[in-house]
Kinemage of the C-alpha trace (Angstrom):
@kinemage 1
@onewidth
@group {chain A} dominant
@subgroup {mainchain}
@vectorlist {calphas} color= white
{ca met a 1} P 0.000 0.000 0.000
{ca arg a 2} L 2.835 2.361 0.858
{ca leu a 3} L 4.380 1.725 -2.585
{ca ile a 4} L 1.154 2.776 -4.295
{ca gly a 5} L 1.157 6.028 -2.321
{ca val a 6} L 4.769 6.728 -3.274
{ca leu a 7} L 4.046 6.029 -6.931
{ca ala a 8} L 1.006 8.319 -6.778
{ca leu a 9} L 3.124 11.103 -5.267
{ca leu a 10} L 5.814 10.590 -7.876
{ca gly a 11} L 3.163 10.878 -10.555
{ca val a 12} L 1.861 14.106 -9.024
{ca phe a 13} L 5.320 15.603 -8.679
{ca gly a 14} L 6.283 14.455 -12.168
{ca val a 15} L 3.273 16.263 -13.586
{ca tyr a 16} L 3.971 19.326 -11.451
{ca phe a 17} L 7.663 19.573 -12.293
{ca leu a 18} L 7.049 19.103 -15.976
{ca gly a 19} L 4.625 22.016 -15.875
{ca leu a 20} L 1.790 19.915 -17.248
{ca lys a 21} L -1.794 20.340 -16.257
{ca val a 22} L -3.637 17.008 -16.201
{ca gln a 23} L -7.198 16.527 -15.072
{ca ala a 24} L -7.904 13.416 -13.017
{ca glu a 25} L -11.081 11.348 -13.445
{ca asn a 26} L -12.671 13.120 -10.481
{ca gly a 27} L -12.112 16.509 -12.100
{ca val a 28} L -9.208 17.580 -9.828
{ca val a 29} L -6.396 19.193 -11.743
{ca met a 30} L -3.088 17.498 -10.816
{ca glu a 31} L -1.182 20.788 -10.764
{ca glu a 32} L -3.544 22.033 -8.074
{ca leu a 33} L -3.005 18.819 -6.100
{ca ala a 34} L 0.750 19.341 -6.169
{ca his a 35} L 0.378 22.784 -4.573
{ca asn a 36} L -1.546 21.308 -1.660
{ca leu a 37} L 0.956 18.584 -0.761
{ca pro a 38} L 2.995 19.105 2.412
{ca val a 39} L 6.645 20.055 2.027
{ca ile a 40} L 9.193 18.871 4.575
{ca glu a 41} L 11.878 21.490 5.020
{ca asn a 42} L 15.486 20.958 6.099
{ca thr a 43} L 15.572 17.338 4.966
{ca thr a 44} L 18.574 15.614 3.495
{ca leu a 45} L 18.535 12.683 1.118
{ca leu a 46} L 20.981 10.032 2.196
{ca pro a 47} L 22.901 7.891 -0.270
{ca val a 48} L 21.814 4.296 -0.575
{ca ala a 49} L 24.114 2.190 1.558
{ca gln a 50} L 25.952 -0.519 -0.330
{ca pro a 51} L 26.474 -3.762 1.551
{ca pro a 52} L 30.086 -4.340 2.485
{ca ala a 53} L 32.082 -6.419 0.030
{ca pro a 54} L 32.385 -10.008 1.238
{ca asp a 55} L 35.776 -11.024 2.574
{ca val a 56} L 37.738 -13.315 0.276
{ca ser a 57} L 39.498 -15.991 2.306
{ca gln a 58} L 41.194 -17.835 -0.547
{ca thr a 59} L 41.538 -17.865 -4.322
{ca met a 60} L 42.260 -20.815 -6.566
{ca asn a 61} L 42.497 -21.607 -10.250
{ca val a 62} L 39.874 -24.147 -11.271
{ca val a 63} L 38.211 -25.856 -14.202
{ca leu a 64} L 34.605 -24.768 -14.718
{ca thr a 65} L 31.940 -26.655 -16.593
{ca ala a 66} L 28.160 -26.477 -16.476
{ca tyr a 67} L 25.359 -28.969 -15.992
{ca ser a 68} L 21.581 -28.970 -16.089
{ca ser a 69} L 18.853 -31.080 -14.569
{ca ser a 70} L 18.567 -33.376 -17.565
{ca val a 71} L 18.299 -37.032 -16.589
{ca asp a 72} L 21.392 -38.034 -18.558
{ca glu a 73} L 23.536 -35.611 -16.512
{ca thr a 74} L 22.225 -36.414 -13.035
{ca asp a 75} L 20.915 -39.215 -10.856
{ca asp a 76} L 17.264 -40.187 -10.481
{ca thr a 77} L 16.404 -36.883 -8.702
{ca pro a 78} L 17.582 -34.303 -11.246
{ca phe a 79} L 16.087 -31.263 -9.474
{ca ile a 80} L 17.436 -32.051 -5.984
{ca thr a 81} L 21.080 -31.351 -5.113
{ca ala a 82} L 23.262 -33.637 -3.025
{ca ser a 83} L 22.649 -31.325 -0.055
{ca gly a 84} L 18.878 -31.758 -0.440
{ca lys a 85} L 18.134 -28.321 -1.920
{ca thr a 86} L 16.159 -27.726 -5.089
{ca val a 87} L 18.351 -26.590 -7.970
{ca glu a 88} L 18.342 -22.882 -8.805
{ca asn a 89} L 20.617 -20.259 -10.306
{ca gly a 90} L 23.737 -19.854 -8.202
{ca ile a 91} L 24.197 -23.538 -7.349
{ca val a 92} L 27.564 -25.152 -8.018
{ca ala a 93} L 28.762 -28.708 -7.617
{ca asn a 94} L 32.212 -29.489 -6.247
{ca asn a 95} L 33.796 -32.361 -4.336
{ca leu a 96} L 36.401 -30.349 -2.381
{ca leu a 97} L 34.439 -27.616 -0.581
{ca ser a 98} L 31.732 -28.071 2.068
{ca phe a 99} L 28.064 -27.530 1.328
{ca gly a 100} L 27.181 -23.884 1.848
{ca thr a 101} L 30.617 -22.571 0.841
{ca arg a 102} L 30.119 -19.360 -1.127
{ca ile a 103} L 32.302 -18.499 -4.094
{ca arg a 104} L 32.628 -15.815 -6.756
{ca ile a 105} L 33.997 -16.157 -10.273
{ca pro a 106} L 34.776 -12.500 -11.083
{ca glu a 107} L 36.328 -13.100 -14.523
{ca leu a 108} L 33.111 -14.665 -15.801
{ca phe a 109} L 30.279 -13.558 -13.495
{ca gly a 110} L 31.411 -10.357 -11.750
{ca asp a 111} L 30.120 -10.065 -8.172
{ca thr a 112} L 27.596 -12.907 -8.470
{ca ile a 113} L 27.895 -15.251 -5.512
{ca phe a 114} L 27.493 -18.995 -6.033
{ca glu a 115} L 27.021 -21.618 -3.347
{ca val a 116} L 28.301 -25.194 -3.248
{ca gln a 117} L 25.193 -27.352 -2.803
{ca asp a 118} L 25.885 -30.311 -5.071
{ca arg a 119} L 28.509 -32.966 -5.718
{ca met a 120} L 30.069 -34.293 -8.899
{ca asn a 121} L 30.981 -37.773 -10.050
{ca gln a 122} L 33.922 -39.024 -7.977
{ca arg a 123} L 36.122 -39.248 -11.076
{ca lys a 124} L 36.187 -35.405 -11.182
{ca gln a 125} L 39.188 -33.663 -9.656
{ca pro a 126} L 38.796 -31.495 -6.509
{ca tyr a 127} L 39.542 -28.309 -8.487
{ca his a 128} L 36.676 -28.869 -10.897
{ca phe a 129} L 33.440 -26.895 -10.396
{ca asp a 130} L 30.170 -27.507 -12.208
{ca ile a 131} L 27.721 -24.579 -12.439
{ca trp a 132} L 24.011 -25.420 -12.618
{ca met a 133} L 22.208 -23.969 -15.657
{ca pro a 134} L 18.461 -24.021 -16.391
{ca ser a 135} L 18.861 -25.875 -19.690
{ca lys a 136} L 21.171 -28.413 -21.264
{ca glu a 137} L 21.693 -26.053 -24.222
{ca gln a 138} L 23.013 -23.312 -21.906
{ca ala a 139} L 25.355 -25.794 -20.243
{ca ile a 140} L 26.713 -26.926 -23.623
{ca ile a 141} L 27.206 -23.320 -24.760
{ca phe a 142} L 29.097 -22.541 -21.526
{ca gly a 143} L 31.505 -25.387 -22.285
{ca ala a 144} L 34.674 -25.794 -20.233
{ca lys a 145} L 36.735 -22.884 -18.957
{ca thr a 146} L 39.532 -22.188 -16.520
{ca ala a 147} L 39.189 -19.264 -14.143
{ca lys a 148} L 40.138 -18.053 -10.710
{ca ile a 149} L 37.481 -18.420 -8.029
{ca glu a 150} L 37.276 -16.523 -4.765
{ca ile a 151} L 36.097 -18.336 -1.655
{ca ile a 152} L 33.970 -15.980 0.429
{ca asp a 153} L 33.968 -15.985 4.236
């Protein structure tokens, strides 16, 4: 409800500041409405606070591939990770790090944070990470890459 009020005020102020005169359905002219709104004096707009950057505890060079929930790439529960979570964007599989470990791959994904919630076939090396993708086509297009990951505290 509060959002609707804010949007209504923005609409009123937008009309007022543009110097337009618009008549509402009830016959009230919006410019007149703008003159009757309260003004708060001596207020300061504060900048939007950015969350602090996560601390990076370790970096490592790894092999990155991608997988999807297609039956030929997973076990008999393709939409459930080894940790018991439902697959979603941001899930990675790895056999070295604990479930819940958060990582970033800045070279490829900027500040996006991924979380280890799945495991890979045991034949995969510890420094191999598999990123979950919504479709098999996206996983194939991603291919195999090497990159540096950051482990987040």
